[in-house]
C-alpha positions as CSV (number, residue, x, y, z in Angstrom):
1,X,12.2,-12.2,39.3
2,X,9.1,-11.6,37.2
3,X,5.9,-11.8,39.3
4,X,3.1,-14.1,38.2
5,X,-0.3,-12.7,37.2
6,X,-3.6,-14.3,36.5
7,X,-5.0,-11.5,34.4
8,X,-5.9,-12.0,30.8
9,X,-3.1,-10.7,28.5
10,X,-5.4,-8.2,26.8
11,X,-6.1,-6.6,30.2
12,X,-2.5,-6.4,31.5
13,X,-0.7,-3.1,31.3
14,X,2.8,-3.2,29.7
15,X,5.9,-1.3,30.2
16,X,6.6,0.9,27.2
17,X,9.8,-0.6,25.7
18,X,9.5,0.9,22.2
19,X,13.0,1.2,20.8
20,X,14.3,-1.9,22.5
21,X,15.0,-5.0,20.4
22,X,15.5,-8.7,20.9
23,X,16.9,-11.4,18.6
24,X,16.1,-15.1,19.3
25,X,18.5,-17.6,17.8
26,X,17.2,-21.2,17.5
27,X,17.8,-24.3,15.4
28,X,14.4,-25.5,14.2
29,X,10.9,-24.3,13.7
30,X,8.9,-24.8,17.0
31,X,12.0,-24.1,19.2
32,X,11.0,-20.5,19.5
33,X,7.5,-21.3,20.7
34,X,8.3,-24.1,23.2
35,X,11.5,-22.5,24.6
36,X,10.6,-18.8,24.7
37,X,7.0,-18.3,23.5
38,X,6.1,-16.4,26.7
39,X,9.1,-14.1,26.6
40,X,8.7,-13.3,22.9
41,X,5.0,-12.6,23.3
42,X,5.5,-10.4,26.4
43,X,8.3,-8.5,24.7
44,X,6.3,-7.9,21.5
45,X,3.3,-6.7,23.6
46,X,5.6,-4.3,25.4
47,X,6.8,-2.6,22.2
48,X,10.1,-4.5,21.7
49,X,11.0,-5.3,18.2
50,X,11.4,-9.1,18.3
51,X,13.4,-10.9,15.6
52,X,14.0,-14.6,15.0
53,X,16.9,-16.4,13.4
54,X,16.1,-20.1,12.7
55,X,19.0,-22.0,11.2
56,X,17.2,-25.0,9.6
57,X,13.8,-25.9,8.2
58,X,13.6,-29.0,10.4
59,X,13.2,-31.1,7.3
60,X,14.4,-34.3,8.9
61,X,12.0,-34.2,11.9
62,X,8.9,-36.2,12.4
63,X,6.0,-35.4,10.1
64,X,3.3,-36.9,7.8
65,X,4.3,-38.8,4.7
66,X,4.0,-37.4,1.2
67,X,4.8,-33.8,2.0
68,X,7.9,-31.6,1.6
69,X,8.4,-31.3,5.4
70,X,10.9,-28.4,5.3
71,X,8.6,-26.3,3.1
72,X,5.6,-27.0,5.3
73,X,7.5,-26.3,8.5
74,X,8.7,-22.9,7.1
75,X,5.0,-22.0,6.6
76,X,4.2,-23.1,10.1
77,X,7.1,-21.0,11.5
78,X,5.8,-17.9,9.9
79,X,2.3,-18.5,11.3
80,X,3.7,-19.2,14.8
81,X,5.8,-16.0,14.7
82,X,2.7,-14.0,13.7
83,X,0.9,-15.4,16.8
84,X,3.8,-14.5,19.1
85,X,4.2,-11.0,17.6
86,X,7.6,-11.6,16.1
87,X,8.4,-8.8,13.7
88,X,11.2,-10.4,11.6
89,X,11.8,-14.0,10.7
90,X,15.0,-15.2,9.0
91,X,15.0,-18.9,8.1
92,X,18.2,-20.4,6.8
93,X,18.9,-23.6,4.9
94,X,21.4,-25.4,7.0
95,X,20.7,-29.1,7.1
96,X,18.6,-30.3,10.0
97,X,20.5,-32.6,12.3
98,X,23.9,-31.6,11.0
99,X,24.6,-28.3,12.8
100,X,27.4,-29.7,14.9
101,X,29.2,-30.8,11.7
102,X,28.8,-27.5,9.8
103,X,31.8,-25.2,9.7
104,X,31.6,-23.1,12.8
105,X,32.9,-20.0,11.0
106,X,30.0,-20.2,8.6
107,X,27.4,-20.5,11.4
108,X,29.0,-17.7,13.3
109,X,28.9,-15.5,10.2
110,X,25.2,-16.1,9.8
111,X,24.5,-15.3,13.5
112,X,26.7,-12.2,13.3
113,X,24.9,-11.1,10.2
114,X,21.6,-11.2,12.0
115,X,23.0,-9.2,14.9
116,X,24.4,-6.6,12.5
117,X,21.1,-6.5,10.7
118,X,18.8,-6.1,13.7
119,X,21.1,-4.5,16.3
120,X,19.4,-6.3,19.2
121,X,19.9,-5.1,22.8
122,X,19.3,-8.7,23.9
123,X,20.0,-12.1,22.2
124,X,18.3,-15.2,23.5
125,X,19.4,-18.7,22.6
126,X,19.6,-22.2,24.1
127,X,21.5,-22.8,27.3
128,X,24.2,-25.4,27.3
129,X,21.8,-28.3,27.8
130,X,20.0,-27.5,24.5
131,X,16.6,-27.9,26.3
132,X,16.9,-31.7,26.2
133,X,20.5,-32.3,25.1
134,X,19.7,-32.0,21.3
135,X,23.1,-31.8,19.5
136,X,21.8,-29.1,17.1
137,X,20.6,-27.0,20.0
138,X,23.9,-27.3,21.8
139,X,25.8,-26.3,18.7
140,X,23.6,-23.2,18.3
141,X,24.4,-22.3,22.0
142,X,28.1,-22.7,21.4
143,X,28.2,-20.7,18.2
144,X,25.9,-17.9,19.4
145,X,28.0,-17.6,22.6
146,X,31.2,-17.3,20.5
147,X,29.8,-14.6,18.3
148,X,28.6,-12.5,21.3
149,X,31.9,-13.1,23.1
150,X,33.7,-11.8,20.1
151,X,31.8,-8.5,20.2
152,X,32.8,-7.8,23.8
153,X,31.1,-5.2,25.9
154,X,29.8,-3.5,22.7
155,X,27.7,-6.6,21.8
156,X,24.2,-7.3,23.0
157,X,23.4,-8.9,26.4
158,X,23.2,-12.7,26.0
159,X,20.6,-14.8,27.8
160,X,20.2,-18.5,27.7
161,X,16.8,-20.3,27.9
162,X,16.3,-23.7,29.6
163,X,13.2,-25.4,30.9
164,X,12.0,-26.2,34.4
165,X,12.7,-29.8,35.2
166,X,9.5,-31.8,35.1
167,X,7.6,-29.3,33.0
168,X,7.1,-31.6,30.0
169,X,6.3,-34.6,32.2
170,X,3.5,-32.5,33.6
171,X,2.3,-31.9,30.0
172,X,2.3,-35.6,29.4
173,X,0.4,-36.3,32.6
174,X,-2.2,-33.6,31.8
175,X,-2.7,-35.0,28.2
176,X,-3.5,-38.4,29.6
177,X,-2.0,-41.8,28.7
178,X,-2.9,-42.5,25.1
179,X,0.3,-44.2,24.0
180,X,2.3,-43.7,20.9
181,X,2.8,-40.2,19.6
182,X,0.3,-38.9,22.2
183,X,3.0,-39.3,24.8
184,X,5.6,-37.3,22.9
185,X,6.5,-33.6,23.0
186,X,7.4,-32.4,19.5
187,X,8.6,-35.8,18.5
188,X,10.7,-36.3,21.7
189,X,9.7,-39.6,23.4
190,X,11.4,-38.9,26.8
191,X,9.7,-35.9,28.5
192,X,12.1,-36.1,31.4
193,X,15.0,-35.1,29.2
194,X,13.6,-31.6,29.1
195,X,15.3,-29.5,31.8
196,X,17.4,-32.5,33.0
197,X,20.5,-31.1,34.7
198,X,19.8,-27.6,33.5
199,X,21.7,-24.8,35.1
200,X,20.0,-22.7,37.8
201,X,18.2,-19.7,36.1
202,X,18.9,-16.1,37.1
203,X,15.5,-15.0,35.8
204,X,12.3,-17.0,36.2
205,X,9.6,-15.6,33.9
206,X,6.1,-16.2,35.0
207,X,4.4,-15.4,31.7
208,X,1.1,-16.9,32.6
209,X,-1.0,-14.3,30.8
210,X,0.8,-15.2,27.6
211,X,0.6,-19.0,28.0
212,X,-2.5,-19.4,25.9
213,X,-0.8,-17.5,23.1
214,X,2.3,-19.7,23.5
215,X,0.1,-22.8,23.2
216,X,-1.6,-21.3,20.1
217,X,1.8,-20.7,18.5
218,X,2.9,-24.2,19.3
219,X,-0.2,-25.5,17.7
220,X,0.7,-23.7,14.5
221,X,3.4,-26.3,14.1
222,X,0.9,-28.9,13.0
223,X,3.4,-31.4,11.6
224,X,5.1,-31.6,15.0
225,X,2.2,-31.1,17.4
226,X,-0.8,-32.9,15.9
227,X,-1.4,-36.2,17.6
228,X,1.0,-35.4,20.4
229,X,0.6,-34.3,24.0
230,X,0.6,-30.6,23.2
231,X,-2.5,-31.0,21.1
232,X,-4.3,-32.8,23.9
233,X,-3.9,-30.4,26.8
234,X,-6.6,-27.9,27.6
235,X,-6.2,-24.2,27.0
236,X,-7.3,-23.6,30.5
237,X,-4.2,-25.6,31.7
238,X,-1.8,-23.6,29.5
239,X,-0.7,-21.2,32.3
240,X,0.0,-23.9,34.8
241,X,1.8,-26.1,32.2
242,X,3.6,-23.6,30.0
243,X,3.6,-20.3,31.8
244,X,7.0,-20.6,33.5
245,X,10.2,-20.0,31.5
246,X,13.8,-20.1,32.8
247,X,16.6,-17.8,31.7
248,X,20.2,-17.4,32.6
249,X,22.5,-14.5,31.8
250,X,25.7,-15.3,30.0
251,X,29.0,-13.9,31.2
252,X,29.7,-12.5,27.7
253,X,28.2,-9.5,25.9
254,X,27.0,-6.2,27.3
255,X,27.1,-5.5,31.0
256,X,24.6,-3.6,33.0
257,X,20.9,-4.2,33.3
258,X,19.1,-5.7,30.3
259,X,15.6,-4.7,29.6
260,X,14.2,-8.2,30.0
261,X,15.1,-7.9,33.7
262,X,12.5,-5.0,33.9
263,X,9.7,-6.9,32.2
264,X,6.6,-7.5,34.2
265,X,3.2,-9.2,33.6
266,X,1.7,-6.9,36.2
């Protein structure tokens, strides 16, 4: 288990993990920041080469009228990745909301292509609950699992990310009751769906020193955050509200210790 720390991220010594690499595989811009912003920041700060594969532009999500939402969200993703310290961003053009209907072999080829390109030691993707049972997220979980399983022991270690139950309810409570979009998390109206019936984690990352950076990355996704609960919470509450992330190791992929099990914020 990763121990918590209350030090500022600029003051916290890091393990030297230069040469290690991690690939995050998600469905939409903003998934990377909400699900794994603490881990991605900590890894980048420790010398890990962090890469991100995002399968859609999120063009059918909520957003202001009169803009090309997919194009704007692509720009937001690049900015959020910069804040988190992500080295490589690959953004594909699969249709938002349709990932379960896309040919699985095509999706798996895209994911395998990213693994071949970046040679990650660790791949991180959604757990089977898709954070809040989003069909796109669940399909990404299934396809990524199939790819890593096909690589056998020579593949990367695979870790699934979920969310502590009640975490997003706490964000709503901290933001205050303003009604409407102010009571949503990235367009999701039911905060209790996040982490509902999630599997028990095998690694609890207390990434408090990086929670402010995680919040800053989330706020790069203006089309999704502005007017919502994540815009209204205080930066001083970021560690309490966003600092804990849950991960579970898959039973496919490389065996033995993975470097994220040796990460520490202290």
